[in-house]
C-alpha positions as CSV (number, residue, x, y, z in Angstrom):
1,M,8.9,-27.1,-2.2
2,K,8.5,-27.1,1.8
3,Q,12.1,-28.7,1.9
4,I,13.5,-26.3,-0.3
5,T,11.9,-23.3,1.1
6,T,13.0,-24.5,4.9
7,L,17.0,-24.7,3.6
8,L,16.4,-21.2,1.9
9,F,15.6,-19.9,5.5
10,I,18.7,-21.7,7.2
11,F,21.0,-20.7,4.8
12,I,19.7,-17.0,5.7
13,L,19.6,-17.1,9.4
14,S,23.2,-19.0,9.2
15,N,25.2,-16.5,6.3
16,G,27.4,-15.2,9.2
17,Y,29.3,-12.7,6.5
18,A,25.4,-11.0,6.1
19,Q,24.4,-8.4,8.8
20,L,21.8,-6.3,8.4
21,S,23.3,-3.0,9.6
22,N,25.7,-3.5,7.1
23,Y,23.3,-1.7,4.9
24,N,24.3,2.3,4.2
25,Y,20.4,3.0,5.4
26,A,20.7,1.4,8.2
27,D,23.4,4.2,9.8
28,D,20.9,7.2,10.4
29,G,18.0,5.0,10.2
30,K,15.7,7.1,8.0
31,M,14.7,6.8,4.2
32,V,12.6,9.8,2.6
33,K,11.6,8.6,-0.6
34,F,10.2,8.8,-4.3
35,E,8.7,6.3,-6.3
36,P,7.6,6.2,-9.7
37,R,4.9,3.5,-9.5
38,Y,2.8,1.6,-12.1
39,I,-1.1,1.0,-10.3
40,S,-4.0,-1.5,-11.4
41,V,-6.8,-1.5,-9.8
42,K,-8.8,-5.0,-9.9
43,T,-12.9,-5.0,-8.7
44,L,-13.5,-8.5,-7.5
45,E,-17.3,-10.3,-7.2
46,A,-18.9,-7.4,-9.2
47,D,-20.9,-7.9,-12.6
48,P,-17.9,-7.9,-15.1
49,D,-20.1,-5.9,-17.5
50,S,-20.7,-2.8,-15.0
51,V,-16.9,-3.0,-13.9
52,K,-14.1,-0.4,-16.0
53,N,-11.1,-0.8,-14.6
54,P,-8.4,1.9,-14.4
55,N,-4.3,1.1,-15.1
56,G,-1.8,3.5,-15.4
57,F,1.5,5.4,-14.5
58,T,1.6,7.9,-11.8
59,I,4.1,9.2,-8.9
60,R,4.5,9.1,-5.2
61,L,6.1,12.0,-4.5
62,F,6.8,11.4,-1.0
63,S,7.2,8.5,1.8
64,L,9.3,8.3,5.0
65,D,11.0,5.6,6.6
66,K,13.0,4.8,9.8
67,V,14.8,1.8,9.9
68,N,16.5,0.3,13.4
69,F,17.8,-3.2,13.4
70,D,18.4,-3.4,17.2
71,Q,16.4,-5.7,19.8
72,G,13.9,-3.8,20.9
73,G,14.5,-0.9,18.6
74,Y,11.8,1.1,16.7
75,Q,10.5,1.7,12.9
76,Y,8.2,2.9,11.2
77,S,7.1,4.0,7.6
78,H,4.6,6.9,6.6
79,R,2.9,6.2,3.1
80,F,0.8,9.0,1.6
81,A,-0.7,7.8,-1.6
82,F,-3.6,9.7,-2.8
83,I,-2.3,13.6,-2.0
84,T,1.0,13.3,-3.7
85,E,0.0,11.2,-6.3
86,S,-3.2,14.0,-7.0
87,L,-0.3,16.6,-6.9
88,S,2.0,14.7,-9.3
89,G,-1.0,14.3,-12.1
90,F,-1.5,17.7,-11.6
91,L,2.0,18.9,-12.6
92,I,2.5,15.9,-15.2
93,D,-0.9,17.5,-16.7
94,M,0.7,21.2,-16.1
95,I,4.0,20.3,-18.2
96,N,1.5,18.8,-21.2
97,G,-0.4,21.7,-21.0
98,G,-3.9,20.3,-20.0
99,N,-6.4,21.6,-18.8
100,F,-7.0,20.3,-14.9
101,E,-10.2,18.1,-15.7
102,T,-10.0,17.0,-12.5
103,G,-13.9,16.2,-12.7
104,F,-13.0,13.7,-15.6
105,K,-14.1,10.0,-14.4
106,N,-12.9,6.9,-16.2
107,S,-12.8,4.0,-13.6
108,S,-15.7,2.4,-11.8
109,T,-14.2,1.7,-8.6
110,S,-11.8,4.0,-6.4
111,L,-9.1,2.2,-3.4
112,S,-6.7,4.6,-2.2
113,D,-6.5,6.3,0.9
114,F,-7.5,10.1,1.4
115,I,-6.0,12.7,3.6
116,I,-4.3,10.8,6.5
117,G,-2.0,8.1,4.7
118,W,-0.9,4.7,5.7
119,H,1.3,4.2,8.9
120,N,2.8,1.7,10.5
121,H,4.7,2.0,13.7
122,V,6.7,-1.5,14.8
123,V,8.9,-2.4,17.4
124,N,12.0,-5.5,17.1
125,V,10.9,-8.7,18.8
126,V,13.6,-10.9,16.8
127,S,17.0,-9.2,15.8
128,L,19.4,-11.1,14.4
129,D,22.2,-10.2,12.1
130,N,20.5,-11.1,9.0
131,F,17.0,-11.3,9.7
132,N,14.5,-9.3,11.7
133,V,11.0,-9.0,13.2
134,A,9.0,-6.3,14.2
135,I,5.2,-5.9,15.1
136,G,3.1,-3.3,16.1
137,G,0.3,-1.1,14.7
138,H,-1.1,0.5,11.9
139,W,-3.1,3.4,11.2
140,G,-4.5,5.5,8.8
141,D,-7.4,6.1,6.8
142,Y,-8.9,4.0,3.3
143,F,-11.1,5.5,0.3
144,L,-13.4,2.9,-1.4
145,A,-15.8,3.1,-4.0
146,F,-17.8,1.2,-6.5
147,E,-20.2,3.1,-9.3
148,P,-21.8,0.2,-11.9
149,Y,-20.5,1.5,-15.2
150,S,-22.9,1.4,-18.1
151,E,-21.0,0.8,-21.8
152,S,-24.0,1.9,-24.0
153,S,-24.4,5.0,-22.3
154,N,-20.9,5.6,-21.0
155,T,-22.0,6.6,-17.9
156,F,-21.7,5.6,-14.1
157,E,-25.1,4.6,-11.7
158,V,-25.6,5.6,-7.9
159,V,-22.5,4.0,-5.5
160,N,-23.9,1.8,-2.7
161,E,-22.2,0.4,0.7
162,P,-19.8,0.0,1.5
163,A,-18.4,2.6,-0.5
164,G,-16.8,5.9,1.6
165,W,-14.1,7.5,3.3
166,Y,-12.9,5.2,6.7
167,G,-10.6,5.7,9.4
168,A,-8.3,2.8,10.3
169,L,-6.5,0.8,13.1
170,G,-5.2,-2.4,13.4
171,P,-2.0,-4.5,14.0
172,A,1.3,-4.4,11.5
173,I,4.4,-6.4,11.4
174,M,7.4,-6.0,9.6
175,L,10.1,-8.5,8.4
176,D,13.6,-8.3,6.6
177,F,15.8,-11.0,5.4
178,N,19.5,-10.2,4.6
179,V,19.3,-12.5,1.3
180,F,22.9,-13.7,0.4
181,N,24.6,-10.2,1.8
182,V,23.0,-8.5,-1.4
183,V,19.8,-7.8,-1.2
184,N,17.6,-6.8,2.1
185,L,14.1,-8.3,1.5
186,H,11.5,-5.4,3.4
187,F,8.1,-6.6,3.7
188,E,5.3,-4.9,5.8
189,G,1.8,-6.2,6.0
190,S,-1.1,-4.6,8.0
191,Y,-4.8,-5.6,8.8
192,A,-7.5,-2.5,9.2
193,F,-10.7,-2.6,11.0
194,T,-12.3,0.8,10.1
195,A,-15.0,3.1,11.4
196,K,-16.8,5.6,8.8
197,F,-15.6,9.1,8.8
198,M,-17.8,10.0,5.6
199,D,-19.8,8.4,2.8
200,A,-19.3,8.7,-1.0
201,T,-20.7,11.6,-2.6
202,D,-24.5,10.8,-3.5
203,M,-24.3,7.4,-2.9
204,N,-27.2,5.1,-1.5
205,F,-26.1,4.5,2.2
206,D,-27.1,2.0,5.2
207,R,-26.3,2.7,8.4
208,E,-26.5,-1.0,9.3
209,Y,-24.3,-2.1,6.6
210,P,-21.0,-3.6,8.3
211,K,-17.7,-1.7,7.6
212,P,-15.4,-3.0,5.4
213,H,-11.7,-3.8,6.8
214,F,-8.2,-3.9,5.0
215,I,-5.1,-5.6,4.2
216,N,-2.2,-3.8,3.1
217,L,0.6,-5.4,1.9
218,N,4.1,-3.6,0.8
219,L,7.4,-5.6,-0.1
220,Q,11.0,-4.2,-1.5
221,L,14.4,-4.8,-2.8
222,R,16.7,-2.8,-1.0
223,T,20.1,-2.6,-1.0
224,N,23.1,-0.3,-0.5
225,S,22.1,1.6,-4.0
226,P,19.4,4.6,-3.3
227,I,17.9,2.8,-5.6
228,Y,15.1,0.4,-4.5
229,A,12.1,-2.0,-6.2
230,G,8.9,-3.5,-5.0
231,F,5.4,-4.4,-4.9
232,E,2.4,-2.9,-2.9
233,Q,-1.1,-4.5,-2.8
234,I,-4.0,-3.0,-0.9
235,R,-7.4,-4.9,-0.9
236,S,-10.8,-4.5,0.4
237,V,-12.4,-7.1,2.3
238,N,-16.0,-6.9,2.4
239,R,-18.0,-7.7,5.2
240,G,-21.6,-7.5,3.7
241,D,-23.9,-8.9,1.0
242,H,-23.2,-6.5,-1.7
243,P,-21.2,-8.6,-4.6
244,F,-18.0,-6.2,-4.3
245,N,-14.4,-6.3,-3.4
246,A,-11.2,-4.3,-4.7
247,T,-7.6,-4.4,-5.1
248,R,-4.8,-1.9,-5.9
249,S,-1.7,-3.5,-7.1
250,D,1.4,-0.9,-7.6
251,I,4.9,-2.1,-9.2
252,F,7.3,0.7,-8.0
253,I,11.1,1.6,-8.6
254,G,12.2,4.4,-6.1
255,I,14.5,6.5,-4.4
256,W,15.7,7.0,-1.0
257,L,17.4,9.8,0.2
């Protein structure tokens, strides 16, 4: 398997007919993006009987990328999950004649951004015709919470640490592979260190509890078509002794303008 991976990597790098700069979005460098998504949130390590995991469809109405494959070139990505997906929920509810019951809760676990969003800023350090590596920084905010669910009473119990709204800062990397002159395989990864902005509502807080970290991964298949597809996963890294972690996994098909 290792040998196959090595041969594939060499083939990608040696494909003289394939260039990242040939992709149309690289001309002006900016992509305004719209993404219908399927979301699945999983609760890890907690008692399975206290978990009620959500999944379903939503829409990310707006995100923005800057693409630049020049040596030393600057790239960025701006993603806003909570605000735009909440707005899309209102729109879907309005179309269906709903009552906008925003207080209704059907999940024991929350993992998302909140107001600021997720942002990566990087500078290219390796720029070949069909392979690009860029490194830089990640910043944004994360909202994390776990409210143990009681099936017998259909109620949620009090939230414990490490719940809350966190500001985040950390390193980021972007990788682009031009695969067979057909697909640009685009990857973004970051690791976020945090500081707490605010506790969750009515939670049992502990000022000495270690602040969680977050892993933020995004993989996209891009072509010269304005349609793309991808997978995103966000994972909490609980650094205390409470038995809880969470992952949010999104599968999406998007359109860029």
